[in-house]
N, C-alpha and C positions, 0 to 999 in steps of 0.2 A: 576414536571419535573424529568425525568430519565436520566441516563447516560448509554452509551453503546459503542460498537465498530462496525463500518461499515463493514459488511461481503460481501456485493455485491452492485454494482452500475450499474443500467440498465435503460436507457431511462428516466433519471431524477428522478427515484425512488431509494431509499437507504434502504437496508435491514440491520437492526441494531440488534446485539445480546446484550441482556440485561437480566440479571437474568435467563439465560438458555432459553429464548424465543426470537424469531425473530419478529421484528416489521417493517412493511413497512412504510416508511416516504417519504416526499418530502422536498426539500430545499425551504425556503422562498425566495422571490425576492430580498431581501437585500443582499443575498450572491452574486448574479450576479452583483449588483451595487458596491459591495466592492471587486469584482473579487476574491472571495473565492471559490475554487472548492473542495468540499469534495471528498476524495478518500478512497478506501478500506484501512482499518487499522486505520483510524482516530478515535480518541476517541471523542465522541460528546454528547451534551445534546439535548434532544428532548421531545416533549409533543404534544398530540392531533394530531399525524400523521405528524408533521412538525419538521425538524431539526431547532434548535434554535441557536446552537453555536458549532463551531469546537474548541476543546481544543488544546493547543500547541502540536506540533509534536516533537517527539524525533529525527526523521530522515525522509527522503523521497527519493524514487526512481522515476525517470521519466519514464523508460521503464522496466517493467510494472509500471503504476502509483499506488504505494502503499506507506503507511506511517507506522511508528512505527515498523520497522522490526528489529528483533534481530539476525537472522541467515538466510543466503542465500546459496543455493546449486548452484554451478557453474558447469554445465555439458559441457565437452569438448571431442571431438573425438581425439583419439590417432593416428588412421590410416587413416580413410576415413570419411569425407574429411581430408586432410592433417592437422596435428596438427599445430596450430598457437600460439606460445609463446607470440607474440605481443597482440593478442586478449585476451588471458588469463590474461596477465599483466594489460591491460586496465580495464578488469572487476574487478580484484582484487583491483586496485587503486580506482575505483569508490566505491566499498564496504567499503574500508578503510576510504575514505573521509567521509562517512556517519556513521562510527563506527559500521558497520555490520560485524558479524563474518562469514567468508566464509567457506564453506565445498566444496572441489574440488572433483568432480566425473569424472573419466576418463572412457569413453566408447570406444568400439572397432571400 
């Protein structure tokens, strides 16, 4: 059994980075029965082309669906469209709730 991090999720296939190599796997049916949805960033255990276990997540974002994030870049317009302090506040609060370090990037 190997451990790795999901790098990509596409049509039921999961590309896992482990020991510098990418492995393509599928989730077993018991994930669906237990309502476990592996997402990008998950640390997982796998063998023989199948995901076996999703390890505990440090944090998780819903949009985009990613897990175990350390830093997020929040890009916001200053001029066009009109700057929205309310939107920026909501994004920063969502990141703070998940203990993710924000980097704010203002564009023109």
